[in-house]
C-alpha positions in Angstrom: 0.0 0.0 0.0 2.9 2.4 0.9 4.3 1.9 -2.6 0.9 2.6 -4.3 0.5 5.8 -2.2 4.0 7.0 -3.2 3.2 6.3 -6.9 -0.2 8.0 -6.6 -1.9 4.8 -7.6 -4.2 5.3 -4.6 -5.0 8.2 -2.3 -4.6 8.4 1.4 -8.4 8.0 1.7 -7.7 4.2 1.1 -6.0 4.0 4.5 -7.9 3.2 7.6 -6.9 5.3 10.7 -5.2 2.2 12.2 -3.2 1.5 9.0 -2.2 5.2 8.8 -0.9 5.1 12.3 1.0 1.9 11.7 2.7 3.4 8.6 3.6 6.6 10.5 4.9 4.5 13.4 7.0 2.4 11.0 8.6 5.6 9.6 9.3 7.0 13.0 10.8 3.6 14.1 13.1 3.6 11.1 14.2 7.2 11.6 14.9 6.5 15.3 17.1 3.6 14.5 19.1 5.7 12.0 19.5 8.7 14.2 20.3 7.0 17.5 23.9 7.0 18.7 24.2 4.0 21.1 26.4 4.1 24.2 28.0 1.0 25.7 25.1 0.7 28.3 22.6 1.0 25.5 24.4 -1.8 23.6 24.2 -4.1 26.6 20.5 -3.3 27.1 19.8 -3.9 23.4 21.7 -7.2 23.6 19.6 -8.3 26.6 16.4 -7.1 25.0 17.1 -8.9 21.8 17.9 -12.1 23.6 14.7 -12.0 25.7 12.6 -11.0 22.7 14.1 -13.7 20.5 13.4 -16.4 23.1 9.8 -15.2 23.4 9.4 -15.2 19.7 11.1 -18.6 19.3 8.5 -20.1 21.7 5.5 -18.6 20.0 3.8 -20.8 17.4 3.5 -19.4 13.9 -0.1 -18.3 13.2 -1.7 -21.4 11.7 -4.2 -19.5 9.7 -1.4 -17.7 7.9 0.5 -20.7 6.7 1.0 -20.2 2.9 -0.4 -16.7 3.0 1.1 -14.1 0.8 0.6 -10.4 1.5 1.7 -7.8 -1.1 4.0 -10.5 -2.7 5.6 -11.4 0.7 5.3 -15.1 1.7 4.8 -14.8 5.5 6.3 -18.2 6.5 9.4 -17.6 4.4 9.9 -14.1 5.8 9.6 -15.6 9.3 12.2 -18.2 8.4 14.6 -15.7 6.9 14.5 -13.4 9.8 14.9 -16.3 12.2 18.0 -17.5 10.5 19.5 -13.9 10.4 18.7 -13.2 14.1 20.2 -16.5 15.1 23.4 -15.9 13.0 23.7 -12.4 14.6 23.4 -13.8 18.1 26.0 -16.5 17.5 28.6 -14.9 15.3 27.3 -11.7 13.7 26.2 -11.0 10.2 28.3 -10.5 7.1 27.5 -7.8 4.5 25.2 -10.1 2.6 23.3 -11.0 5.7 22.9 -7.3 6.6 21.5 -6.6 3.2 19.0 -9.4 3.4 18.1 -8.3 6.9 17.3 -4.8 5.7 15.2 -6.2 2.9 13.3 -8.3 5.5 12.7 -5.2 7.7 11.3 -3.4 4.6 9.0 -6.4 4.0 7.9 -6.4 7.6 7.2 -2.7 7.5 5.1 -3.3 4.4 3.0 -6.2 5.6 2.4 -5.6 9.3 -0.1 -2.7 8.8 -2.0 -4.9 6.4 -2.6 -7.9 8.7 -6.0 -7.9 10.3 -5.7 -10.8 12.8 -4.6 -9.8 16.3 -2.3 -12.8 17.1 -0.7 -12.6 13.7 -0.1 -8.8 14.1 1.6 -9.3 17.5 3.7 -12.2 16.1 5.0 -10.2 13.1 5.4 -7.0 15.2 7.7 -9.0 17.6 9.6 -10.4 14.6 9.9 -6.8 13.2 11.2 -5.5 16.5 13.8 -8.3 16.7 14.9 -7.6 13.1 15.2 -3.9 13.8 17.2 -4.5 17.0 19.7 -6.5 14.9 19.6 -4.0 12.0 20.4 -1.2 14.5 23.7 -2.9 15.3 24.7 -2.5 11.7 24.0 1.2 11.2 27.2 3.1 10.7 27.7 6.0 13.1 26.9 9.4 11.8 29.9 11.6 11.2 
């Protein structure tokens, strides 16, 4: 939907208030990640938060009604698997440049699909996945100079 808005294929009237808020929140989250200058204490807190969040996500079952579902060209179960592999690689040994590029593409897909999901458990599942992906991505943002 975001892409159709930017290409003027649809107008903002096509957005429900909830979806509009989700899109604005996604923009602010992305900007906050880019502008934040982490300290050592922040890094430790982020590591702990990522570890706890990832354990919570790992124990949560994938939303059964969304197996095989594709939203805006994004296959949800494959996106979940991709992010899972990337987060686990980051926690074990860190990501290489290729992994970082794939992670940012996954973050973009999550930002695109989360506002379009209309089932509460699935929304919370993918919001948690998106938060974990953004915590990992924040580790790979070069400092502003």
